[in-house]
N, C-alpha and C positions, 0 to 999 in steps of 0.2 A: 396717714396724714390727717384725714378728717377727724378721726377719733381724738388725737391730741390737739388739733387745731381748735375744735369746738369745746373739748373738755377743759382746756385752759383759757382760750380766748373768748368763748361765748358763754359757757355755763359757769366758768370760774367766777366772774364778777358778781353773780347773784349770791354766791357763798361769801365772797370777800366783803360784800356790803354788810351782811348781818354780823360777820365776825368782827370787822373793824368797828362797827357801831357798838357792839356789846363789850369788846375788849378795850377799846380806846375811848369810848364815850363820844365819838365824833358824830356830828349831825348827819342824818341820812341824806339830806339834800347836798351836803358837801361831798360825801363819798359818791353820790350819784353823779355829781358834776365831773368827778374824776373818771368815772366809767364813761360818761359822755365824751370826754377828751380821748379816751382809748379808742372808741369807735369812730370819732370824727377824724382823727389823724389817719387811721387806716383807710377811711373813705377817700381822703386826698391822695393817698399812695396807690390805691387800687386803680385809679384812672390811668396810671402809667404802667400798670402791671404787664400788659402785652408787650410794651417796649422793653421792659426789664427782662422778660422771658426771652425775647429775641436777642438781646445784647449779651446777657450773662448765662442764659440757659435755665430751664425749669429747675434742674437739680440744684444749681448754685443758689438761686433765689429761695428755694424751699429750705435749704440748709441754713442760709442766713436768717430766714424767718424763724426757724426753730431756735436758733441761738438767741435772737432778740426776745422771743417769747419767754424763754427760760430766764433771761436776765430781768425781764419785766416783772414776772410773777414773784421772783425773789425780792425785787425792789418794793413791790406792793406789800409783801409780808413784813418787811423790815422798816417800813415807814414809822417814824416816831412822832412826826407832826403831820397834820392833815395836808399841808401844802406839798409835802413830799410825795403824795399820791400822784400829783400831776406829772412830774418827770418820770415816775414809774409807768404812768399811762402812756407816755410817749414811746417807751421801750416796748411795752406789751402791744401797743397799737401797730408798730412796725411788724411784729411777729404775726399778728392776726391778719394783716393785709396780705401776707405771703402764704397763708394757709387757709384762707376763707373760701367762700363759694366761687368767686371769680377764678381763683387758682385751681380749684377742683375741676371746674368746667373747662378751663384751658388745657388741663392734662387729659381729660376723658374725651372731649369733643373730637379731636382729630382722628380718633380710632373708630368712631361710630357715626352713622348717618341715620339710616332707617331705624336702627335699634337704640338710638340715643336716649329716648325716654326711659327704657329699661336700664340701660347702662348708668345713666345719671342717678336714677332712683337707688340703685345698688351702691353706687359710690357715696352718695349723700347719706346712706344709712350709717356710714361710719360716724357722721355727725351725731346721729341719734344715739349710737352706741357710746359716744363720748359723754352724752348726758346721762345715759343709763349707768355708766361706770363711774364717771368722775364726780357727779353731784354727791352721792353718798360717800365716795372715797375721800373727797375733800373734807367733809364733815368728820368722818372717822379719824383721818390723819390729824386734823387740827385738834380734835378733842383729846387725842392721846399724846401727840408730840409737840403741839403748838404750831402756830401759823408759820413761823420762820423756817423750822426744820422741814415741815411738810412741803412748803413751797420749793425749798432746795431739792428735795427728793423728786418731786414731780417735774420741776424744771430741768434737772439734769437728765432724768429718764427720757423726757421729750427730746432733748438734743441728742442723746445717745442712740435713740431708736430711729429718729427721722434722718439723721445724717447718713448712716450706711444704707437705709432704705432708699433715700433719694439718689445716692450714688449708684445703686444697683439697678433701680427700676425707672427713674425719671430722666435718664439721659437719652434713651432711644425715642425715636419718632416713627410713626407708621410709614411704610414704603408705599407710595402712591405714584401712579403714572402722571407725569406732569401734563397739566391741561394747557391748551393754547393760551398764550398771554392775552388777557382781555384788554380791549382799548377803553373800557369803562372804568373810571377811577372809583376806588372804594369811597364810601361816604365818610366825610369828615365828622368830627364830634359836633361841629356847628350844624352840619346838615342833619344829623340825628336829632339834635335839640329842636329843630324846626319841623320834624316829622311827627304827624299826629299819631301814627302807629306807636312810635317809640315813646312819646310823651304819655299816652294812656297806659302803656305797660309800666313805665317808670313811676308815674304818679300813683297808680293803684298799688303796686307792690311796695313803694316807699311808705305809704300809709299803713299797709298791712304789716310791714316789718317794724314800723314805728310802734304799732300796738303790741306786736309780739315781743320785741326786745324789751320794751318798757315793762310789760307784764312779767317776763322772765326775770329781769333784774330784781324785781320786788317779790317774786313768788315765794321764796323761802321765808322772807319776813312776813308775808301775808299768811302763810300756812302755819308758821311756827307756833302761834298761840293755841292752835287747835291740836297740832300733832307733835310739837317739840321740834328742835332743830334736826334731829336725826330722822324723825318721821316726815318732816317737810322735804328733806333731801330724797327720801324714798318716793315721795309723791312726785317729785321731779323726774325720778327714774321711771315711774309709771308713765309720765307724760312722754318721755323719750321712747319707751316701748311702743306707745300708741303712734308716735311719729314714724317709727319704722314700719308699723303696720299700714298706716295711711299712705306713706310714700310708696311702699312696695305695691300696694293695691292699685294706686294710680298708675304706676309704671307699667303694670301688666294690662290694665284696662283701657288706658288712654288711646292707644293706637292712632287712628286718623280722626278721632273725635275733636270737636271744637275745644281748643285748649283754653280759650278765654272763659267759656262757660264752666269748664272744670275749675278754673281759678275762682269764679264767682261762688260756686257751690262750696269750695274749700273755705272761703272767707266767711260764708254764712255759718258753717259748722264751727269755725273759730269763734265767731261772735256769740254763738249759743253757749260755748264753754265759758267764755268770759262772763256772760250773764249769770251763770251758776256760781262763779267765783265771787260775784258781787253780792248776791242774795243769800248764798249758802252760809250756814253756821254750824253744821254738823259734818262729820266725816263722810257719810254717803253722798251728800250733795256736792261737797267740795271735790271728792274723788271723781264724781261724774263730770264735774267741770274740767278737771285735769285731763280726763280721758278725751272729751270732745275737743278741748284746746289742743291736746297732743296730736289728735288725728290730722289736724291741719297744719301743724308746725313745720314739718319737713317740706311739705309741698310749696310753701311760700319761697323756699330757696331754690327748689329744682324747677318750678314752673316758668319763671322768667326766661331762662335760656331756651326752654323748649318752645315757648311762644315766639321768641325771636328767631329761632331756627326755622319755624314754619312761615313767618311773615317777611323775612329779610333775605336778600341774596347772600350766598355763602361767604362772599368776600367781606361782607359787613358784619357777620355774626360775632366774631371775636371782639371787635371794638365796641359793638352795641352791647354785648353782655358785660364787658368790663365797665363801660360808662353807666349802665343800669345799676350794677352792683355798687359802684361808687356813689351815685346819687342816692340810692336807697340807704346806704350806710350813713351818708352825710345827714340825711333826714332822721333816721332812727337813732343816730348818735345822741340826739337831744332827749330821747324818750326817758332814759333813767333819771335825768335831772328834772324834767318836767313832772313826771309822776312822783318823784321824791318831794318836789316842792308842794304838789297838791296834797300829798299824804301828810306833810308837816303842817299844812294849813288846816286841814280837816281833822287830823289826828287818827284817821283811819283810811282805808283804801276804797271806800264806796265811790267817791267822786272820781278818783284817779282811774279806777277800773271802768267806771261809767263812760269816761272820755275814751277809753280804749275801745269799748264796744261800739260807740258812735263812729269812731274812725274806721273800724273794720267794715261797717255797713256802708260808709261813704266809699271805701275802696271797691266794694261790690258794684256800685253804680258806675264808677269810672271805668272799670275793666271791661264792661259790656257795652260801653258807648261806641266803641269802634267795631265795625263788622267787616273783617277782611274778606276779599273775594275768594281767597284761597285758604280754606280752613282745614 
C-alpha cells in the first residue's frame, strides 16, 4: 500500500512537473499549483479518514483510494490544457488521502503498542521503496512509451494489486480484551487545537513537511541540469534508500528516548542536506545533499504518530494523528506552488531552497519548546 501510495501520490508529482513542463511548455508555477491542489484536497479528506474507516472499513476505503489514484494519474497524463490538471488533481488527491501516512498509521497502530516505533518504521519503509522504484520507473516508462501509456500501466497496476491485497489483509482487526468503558470523553478536534502539546507537534511537522514536499516536488527539475532526467531520478532513488536507512535506524534506536529531541536532530540533518543542494554545483556535493536530506525524509512522516502516542491518552491518538496529518498536508500543499513561484521569479532554486532551509530550522525550535513530563 505504501509503495504504490507514495510512488504515485507523493513521488509521482515531482516527475509529472518536469515532464509536463518540457512536453507541454506549461509554466512551472502553474503545474506546481495543480500539485498543491492535489495535496490540499487530500488534507481536507484526511481529517475525516477515521470516520470513513469506521463506517466503510479500512479495506473498502483503501480500494476506493487505489481506484481514484489510478484515474487521477491517467487524467494528469492526458491533460491537453493546463487547466485540466486541476480536475485531475482532485481525483489523485482523493487517492492519496486514502493511502497516505494517516491511513498507514490507522492500519498498523491497533496491532502494536510498545513496538509501534519499529512497526511503523518498517511499514513506512514501503514509502521509501516507492521512491526507490517509482522515480526512475516513471522516467524510464515515460521516455520509452510516453506519459499517457505509462500512466495507464502504472494506474491499472496499482488498482489491480491493492484491490485484492486490501480484500485479503485489511479486513481483519486485532483481537483485544475489551477494556472497561471510560467515563472520560475523547478529546474533540477543537480540544486538540487548543492543546499546546498538539500544536507544537503539528506546527513543527507542518513546517518540516512543507520544506520536504516543496523540495521533493522540484528536486528532479533542480538536479536535471547536472545529471539529466534519468540521473536526477536515480538521485531521488538514492534519497529514498537513505530514507529507508534513516527510518530503520530510528525505529531500532528510539526506544524510550525523547522523541521530540529525535525530531529536532532529524530536522537539523534535513537542513544540512538542503544547504548542500543550495550551494552545490557538482555531482559529489549534490549527492551528499541528497543523502543527508534522505536520511531525514522518512522520519518526518513516522515521528508525529510516535510522539502523539507517547504524549496523549490512547483514546485520543487516532483522532490526533489524523488531524495532525491533515493540518500538515494542508500546509505543505502550498509548498510546490510557493517554491515554483520563487523559482520563476529568480530563475533558479537558490532563493526557494534557502527558504526551505530556514523553515526547517524554525521547525527545530518549535518542536523542542514543549517539554512533556512523560518522555
